[in-house]
N, C-alpha and C positions, 0 to 999 in steps of 0.2 A: 349423211354417211351411212354406209351399209354395215350391218353387223354380220360377223361370221360366227357360226355356231361351233360347238365342240367338234362336230363331225368334220368340218372343213379344216380345222387345225390338225386333227388326227390324220387326215389325208395328206396334208402338207408334210407332216412329220414322217409319215410312212414313205413318201416320195424321196425325202432326204436319205433315209436309211437304205432304200433300194438303189439309190444312185451312188452309194459308197463303193469304193473299189472292192473286188472280190476278196482280197486278202484281209480286208477290215472285218468282215463278218463271217467268212467261211475260210476253208483251207486255201492256201495259195495255189495258183495254177502252176502248170509246168509239165514237162515231159514224163515225170515220174508216174503220172496217171495211166500211162500205157503199160507199165511193167511192175507196178506196186498194187497191193490190195490190202484189205483189212485196215484201212486208214483210221487212226485215232487222232483227233484234232481238238485241242483244248483252248484254242484261240491264240496260243503262243507256241506250243511245242507240238511236234508231229511225230507219230510212230506209225510204222507200216511194215508189212512183209514185202520185200522187194527182190526181184529176180536178178541173179548174178549172170555174168556172161556164159557160165557153164550150164545154165538152166536151173540150178538149185536156188532155193529161196533163203533169204537172210532177214532177220528182224533188225530194223534200223530205227534210230531215234534222232531227230534233228531238233535240238533245243533252239528256241528263238526263231523258228521258221517264219514267224510273222515279220521278221526283219529282212527276209530275202527279197531284194528289190527286183530281181529278174526271174522270180519264180523258183521252183524246186526241181531238181533233176535226180535221177537214180544213177549213181556212179558205182557200177559193179556191185549192186546190192546195198549200197549205202545212200541214204538221203543226204543231199548236199544242196546248198544254195547254187542255183544256176548262174554261171558267169563268174563264180568265185575263183580267185587265183591265190593259191597258198603263198605264204611269205617264204623268204629264203634269200641267201646271198646271190643267187642266180639273177635276181631282179636288177642287179647293178651291171651285169654283162650280157643280158639277154633282152630282146625287144619283142613286142607283139605277143607277150605271154597271154594265154587264153585257156580257159577250161573247155575241154571238149567232152563229148559223151563218155568216152572211155578213159580220159586222163588229162594230162597237161601238155600243151604244145607251146613252143617258143622258138625264136630265131636267136641263136647264141654265138657269141664270138669265140673263135678258136685261139689257141696259143700263138699261132702265126698271123692273127689279125683277120682271118677270113670269117665268113658267117656260115653257120650250119643250122638247118632246120632240125630241131630236136623234139622228140615226143617221149613222155614218161607215162607208162601205163600205171594207173592207180596210185597217184602221189599221196593220197590221204594218210597212209600209215607213217609217213615221213615226219610227222609232227612239225610241220613248217620249217624243216631243216633240209632244204634242197639247194644244191649248188650247181654251178656250171663247171664241168671238168673237160676242158679242151673242146668246147662246143656241144657237150652232151649233158643233158639234165640228169643229175645224180642225187639219189636219196642218201643223206648223210646219217640219218638216225631213224631206225625203225621203232615204232611204238608197239604197244601190246596188242 
């Protein structure tokens, strides 16, 4: 039987660490890297200066960014989990809800039973209070 020294064990341990997903040891990946700077990552929370659509910069914090399964995106100056769809009553009458770079898109049923492709610009201030009003995504409650 061959003996392995401490150096071999250390190399195996290093290989395991280096093979871990990016979000396990470093900041999560995502499209935010193209429009955000001055990143501060503590292994769980992320803070950065991110560009808004009008070109101005905004300070943004994303708590529990380590839980973002699809990476992180810049949504008009705010760090958000990529692919995240906000809650709201619209989910019962809209299909194919998806987060897009600039907002929320869904196919929503109208009052007469037809389907309408709807888009809501910047749904994040709605505090998860979004409804379907005759085929149109509507913010019911604005946050601070």
